[in-house]
C-alpha positions as CSV (number, residue, x, y, z in Angstrom):
1,F,12.1,-0.2,-12.1
2,F,15.5,-1.5,-13.1
3,P,17.6,1.5,-14.4
4,F,20.7,-0.6,-15.0
5,V,19.0,-3.3,-17.1
6,S,18.1,-2.7,-20.7
7,G,16.5,-5.0,-23.2
8,N,13.3,-6.9,-23.8
9,I,12.6,-9.0,-20.7
10,S,10.2,-11.2,-22.8
11,D,13.0,-12.0,-25.2
12,G,15.1,-13.4,-22.4
13,V,18.0,-11.0,-23.3
14,Y,19.4,-8.7,-20.6
15,F,22.1,-6.1,-21.0
16,V,23.7,-4.8,-17.7
17,A,24.9,-1.3,-17.8
18,G,26.3,1.1,-15.4
19,P,28.8,0.3,-12.5
20,E,28.4,-3.5,-13.0
21,R,30.4,-3.5,-16.2
22,R,33.4,-2.0,-14.4
23,T,33.4,-4.8,-11.9
24,N,33.7,-7.6,-14.4
25,P,35.6,-10.5,-12.7
26,K,37.6,-11.0,-15.9
27,H,39.3,-7.7,-15.4
28,R,40.3,-8.6,-11.9
29,I,41.8,-12.0,-12.5
30,G,44.9,-10.7,-14.3
31,P,46.8,-9.3,-11.3
32,F,46.0,-12.3,-9.1
33,R,47.1,-14.7,-11.8
34,E,50.4,-12.8,-12.3
35,K,51.1,-12.8,-8.6
36,K,50.8,-16.6,-8.4
37,E,53.1,-17.0,-11.4
38,S,55.6,-14.7,-9.8
39,L,55.5,-16.5,-6.5
40,F,55.9,-19.9,-8.0
41,A,58.8,-18.7,-10.3
42,I,60.6,-17.4,-7.2
43,F,60.3,-20.7,-5.5
44,A,61.6,-22.5,-8.6
45,F,64.8,-20.6,-9.2
46,A,65.5,-20.1,-5.5
47,T,65.4,-23.7,-4.6
48,C,67.6,-24.6,-7.6
49,G,69.9,-21.6,-8.1
50,G,70.7,-21.2,-4.4
51,Y,71.6,-24.8,-3.7
52,S,74.9,-25.9,-2.1
53,G,75.6,-29.2,-0.5
54,E,78.3,-31.4,0.8
55,L,79.2,-35.1,1.0
56,R,81.7,-36.8,3.2
57,I,83.7,-39.9,2.8
58,S,86.5,-41.6,4.8
59,V,89.6,-43.6,3.8
60,D,91.0,-45.9,6.4
61,C,94.5,-47.1,5.3
62,A,96.2,-50.2,6.7
63,N,98.7,-47.7,8.1
64,K,96.5,-45.7,10.4
65,T,98.8,-42.7,10.3
66,Q,98.0,-42.3,6.6
67,S,94.2,-42.4,7.0
68,D,91.8,-39.6,6.4
69,L,88.4,-40.2,8.0
70,S,86.8,-36.9,7.0
71,I,87.0,-35.9,3.4
72,D,84.5,-33.3,2.5
73,I,83.4,-32.6,-1.0
74,A,81.3,-29.5,-1.7
75,I,78.9,-29.3,-4.6
76,A,76.8,-26.3,-5.7
77,Y,74.8,-24.8,-8.6
78,P,75.4,-24.9,-11.6
79,F,76.7,-28.5,-11.0
80,R,79.9,-28.4,-13.1
81,L,81.1,-31.5,-11.2
82,Q,84.2,-31.9,-13.3
83,Q,85.5,-28.7,-11.7
84,V,84.9,-30.0,-8.2
85,N,88.3,-31.3,-6.8
86,F,89.2,-32.9,-3.6
87,E,92.3,-34.7,-2.2
88,A,92.5,-38.2,-0.9
89,P,95.3,-40.3,0.6
90,T,97.0,-42.9,-1.5
91,C,97.9,-45.0,1.6
92,E,101.5,-45.1,0.2
93,G,103.4,-42.8,2.5
94,K,102.2,-39.2,2.9
95,R,101.5,-38.7,-0.7
96,R,98.0,-37.5,-1.6
97,E,96.2,-37.4,-4.9
98,S,93.8,-34.8,-6.4
99,I,90.6,-36.2,-7.7
100,S,87.7,-34.5,-9.5
101,L,84.2,-35.6,-9.9
102,S,82.7,-36.5,-13.3
103,G,79.9,-34.9,-15.2
104,D,78.7,-31.5,-16.3
105,F,75.0,-30.8,-15.6
106,S,75.1,-27.1,-15.8
107,S,73.1,-26.8,-19.1
108,S,69.8,-28.3,-17.7
109,A,70.2,-26.5,-14.4
110,E,70.9,-23.1,-16.0
111,F,68.2,-23.5,-18.5
112,F,65.7,-24.2,-15.7
113,V,66.8,-21.2,-13.7
114,T,66.8,-18.9,-16.8
115,I,63.2,-19.8,-17.6
116,A,62.3,-19.2,-13.9
117,V,63.9,-15.8,-13.8
118,F,62.4,-14.6,-17.1
119,S,59.0,-15.9,-16.0
120,F,59.3,-13.9,-12.8
121,L,60.3,-10.8,-14.6
122,Y,57.5,-11.1,-17.1
123,S,54.9,-11.8,-14.4
124,L,56.1,-8.7,-12.5
125,A,55.9,-6.5,-15.6
126,A,52.5,-7.8,-16.5
127,T,51.2,-7.1,-13.0
128,V,52.3,-3.5,-13.3
129,V,50.6,-3.2,-16.7
130,Y,47.4,-4.7,-15.4
131,I,47.2,-2.3,-12.5
132,F,48.5,1.0,-13.9
133,Y,48.1,0.7,-17.7
134,Q,44.8,-1.1,-18.2
135,N,43.6,1.2,-21.0
136,K,46.8,0.8,-23.0
137,Y,46.8,-2.9,-22.4
138,R,43.4,-3.3,-24.1
139,E,44.1,-0.7,-26.8
140,N,43.7,-2.3,-30.2
141,N,43.6,-5.7,-28.5
142,R,47.4,-5.9,-28.6
143,G,48.0,-6.5,-24.9
144,P,45.8,-9.6,-24.6
145,L,47.2,-11.1,-27.8
146,I,50.8,-10.6,-26.6
147,D,49.9,-11.9,-23.2
148,F,48.3,-15.0,-24.8
149,I,51.3,-15.8,-27.0
150,V,53.8,-15.3,-24.2
151,T,51.7,-17.5,-21.9
152,V,51.7,-20.3,-24.4
153,V,55.4,-20.0,-24.9
154,F,56.2,-20.0,-21.2
155,S,53.9,-23.0,-20.7
156,F,55.9,-25.0,-23.3
157,M,59.3,-23.7,-21.9
158,W,58.3,-24.7,-18.4
159,L,57.5,-28.2,-19.5
160,V,60.7,-28.6,-21.4
161,S,63.0,-27.0,-18.7
162,S,61.4,-29.0,-15.9
163,S,61.7,-32.3,-17.8
164,A,65.3,-31.5,-18.6
165,W,66.2,-30.5,-15.1
166,A,64.5,-33.6,-13.7
167,K,66.7,-35.8,-15.8
168,G,69.8,-33.7,-14.9
169,L,69.0,-33.9,-11.2
170,S,68.9,-37.7,-11.4
171,D,72.3,-37.7,-13.1
172,V,73.6,-35.3,-10.4
173,K,72.4,-37.7,-7.7
174,V,74.3,-40.6,-9.4
175,A,77.5,-38.6,-9.8
176,T,77.5,-37.4,-6.2
177,D,76.6,-40.7,-4.7
178,P,79.4,-41.4,-2.1
179,D,79.7,-45.0,-3.2
180,E,80.3,-43.8,-6.7
181,V,82.9,-41.3,-5.5
182,L,84.8,-44.0,-3.6
183,L,85.4,-45.8,-6.9
184,L,87.4,-42.8,-8.1
185,I,90.0,-43.1,-5.2
186,S,92.9,-45.4,-6.0
187,A,93.4,-46.4,-2.3
188,C,89.9,-47.8,-2.2
189,K,90.8,-50.3,-4.8
190,Q,93.1,-52.1,-2.4
191,R,91.6,-54.7,-0.1
192,A,93.8,-53.7,2.8
193,N,92.3,-50.3,3.0
194,K,88.7,-49.5,4.1
195,C,86.7,-46.8,2.4
196,M,83.2,-45.7,3.6
197,S,80.7,-43.1,2.9
198,V,79.9,-40.9,5.9
199,R,77.0,-38.9,4.6
200,G,75.6,-37.9,1.2
201,P,74.4,-34.5,0.0
202,V,71.0,-33.3,1.0
203,M,69.0,-32.7,-2.1
204,S,65.5,-32.0,-0.8
205,S,65.6,-28.4,-2.1
206,L,66.5,-29.7,-5.6
207,N,63.6,-32.1,-5.5
208,T,61.4,-29.2,-4.5
209,S,62.7,-27.2,-7.4
210,V,61.5,-29.9,-9.8
211,V,58.1,-30.0,-8.2
212,F,57.8,-26.2,-8.5
213,G,58.9,-26.5,-12.1
214,F,56.0,-28.7,-13.1
215,L,53.6,-26.7,-10.9
216,N,54.6,-23.6,-12.9
217,F,53.9,-25.5,-16.1
218,I,50.4,-26.5,-14.8
219,L,49.8,-22.9,-13.7
220,W,50.8,-21.3,-17.0
221,A,49.0,-23.9,-19.0
222,G,45.9,-23.5,-17.0
223,N,46.0,-19.7,-17.5
224,I,46.0,-20.0,-21.3
225,W,42.2,-20.2,-21.2
226,F,41.8,-17.2,-19.0
227,V,44.1,-15.2,-21.2
228,F,42.4,-16.4,-24.4
229,K,39.1,-15.1,-23.0
230,E,40.6,-11.6,-22.9
231,T,41.6,-11.6,-26.6
232,G,39.6,-10.5,-29.6
233,W,39.4,-14.1,-30.9
234,H,37.2,-15.2,-28.0
235,A,35.1,-12.0,-28.3
236,S,34.5,-12.5,-32.0
237,G,33.5,-16.1,-31.4
238,Q,30.9,-15.0,-28.8
239,R,29.6,-11.9,-30.6
240,Y,27.1,-13.2,-33.1
241,P,25.2,-16.0,-31.4
242,P,23.7,-13.6,-28.7
243,E,22.5,-11.3,-31.4
244,T,20.8,-14.1,-33.3
245,M,19.1,-15.3,-30.1
246,E,18.0,-11.7,-29.5
247,K,16.5,-11.3,-33.0
248,Q,14.5,-14.5,-33.0
249,P,12.3,-13.8,-30.0
250,S,11.7,-10.2,-31.3
251,A,10.6,-11.6,-34.7
252,C,8.4,-14.1,-32.9
253,N,6.7,-11.4,-30.8
254,Q,6.2,-9.3,-33.9
255,S,4.5,-12.1,-35.7
256,I,2.3,-12.7,-32.7
257,N,1.3,-9.1,-32.6
258,Q,0.6,-9.0,-36.3
259,G,-1.4,-12.3,-36.1
260,G,-4.3,-10.9,-34.2
261,Y,-3.1,-10.8,-30.6
262,N,-2.6,-7.0,-30.8
263,Q,-5.2,-4.9,-29.2
264,E,-5.9,-3.1,-32.5
265,S,-7.0,-6.3,-34.2
266,Y,-10.1,-6.6,-32.1
267,G,-11.7,-3.5,-33.9
268,P,-13.1,-3.4,-37.4
269,A,-10.4,-3.0,-40.0
270,P,-10.6,0.2,-42.0
271,G,-11.3,-0.3,-45.7
272,Y,-14.2,-2.8,-45.5
273,N,-17.2,-1.0,-43.8
274,Q,-15.5,1.8,-42.0
275,P,-13.2,4.2,-43.9
276,Q,-10.1,5.5,-42.3
277,G,-11.2,9.2,-42.5
278,G,-14.7,9.0,-41.0
279,F,-17.7,6.9,-39.9
280,V,-20.3,5.3,-42.1
281,Q,-23.5,4.0,-40.6
282,Q,-24.0,0.3,-41.2
283,P,-27.3,-0.6,-42.9
284,T,-29.6,-2.6,-40.7
285,F,-30.8,-6.0,-41.6
286,S,-34.3,-7.0,-40.8
287,P,-35.4,-10.6,-41.5
288,P,-38.7,-11.4,-43.1
289,G,-41.5,-11.4,-40.6
290,G,-40.0,-8.8,-38.3
291,P,-37.7,-9.2,-35.3
292,Q,-40.2,-11.2,-33.4
293,N,-40.5,-14.0,-36.0
294,F,-36.8,-14.0,-36.4
295,N,-36.2,-14.6,-32.7
296,Q,-38.8,-17.3,-32.5
297,A,-37.3,-19.1,-35.5
298,R,-33.9,-18.8,-34.0
299,Y,-34.9,-20.5,-30.8
300,N,-36.8,-23.3,-32.6
301,Q,-33.8,-24.4,-34.5
302,T,-32.6,-28.0,-34.1
303,G,-29.5,-29.9,-34.8
304,P,-26.0,-28.6,-34.4
305,T,-27.1,-25.0,-34.1
306,S,-29.3,-25.5,-31.1
307,F,-26.6,-27.7,-29.5
308,A,-24.1,-24.9,-30.0
309,N,-26.4,-22.4,-28.4
310,Q,-27.0,-24.6,-25.4
311,I,-23.3,-24.8,-24.9
């Protein structure tokens, strides 16, 4: 009745064959997982690597003709702030001074973007392999093992890079704070001059990049289990217990069949009164006194025998 199910139903073991084996959800989770990783990686390096911002300060000198109320300072990835220069009035004639910001935070930013780019490239390549080269991917179990090792490495790298970039971003915010920049201007150290911050840089996209960095870590770390299930290590750990469970009910049923519940056990066993090759007539037994006296004696019995017959 069930052509796609094989095995002993009484044993509680079922083996599904046919088209159901080709639609195993484990085989379909790969492309979907890689697409999510690619998408999150794009958001991570796009929000960080494509950043550019600007802050504005004003220097109001005692001599209004020497003032500059709109000094714009542009900052961008990779945040080598010591290379960002701007000019500010000295409030001493028409002379202006060139000032540069302090700090180099390119290492953490570039490390973060590099991990994001390589993560995107690997996810894209893995998606192509899952879709078009499924047989080669599972050949000799090399594909799942490589995928498992790379997933573990990227999970760790995402954690490290996101933590480093979170610390680097906090330092960038301090270095680009307009109040901190005003301390670098010599004219602002004189009480006769008034220096103010007009606006600070908008860093919402950089905050988003940190969030996507830790989301990528959670995503890759969560996928370790799914990748591990595709490796031979997980298959070898799950191979023997089902066989043991399968053999135990079979042995139990065999012992039950041998113990007398088999249909053949209800007949006389060959070797005692009936040979295997033919039929031997059993000798009849006639009690003393004839059958009539035997039946009468049998019905006149008392005690446990008569009680059992009444039951």
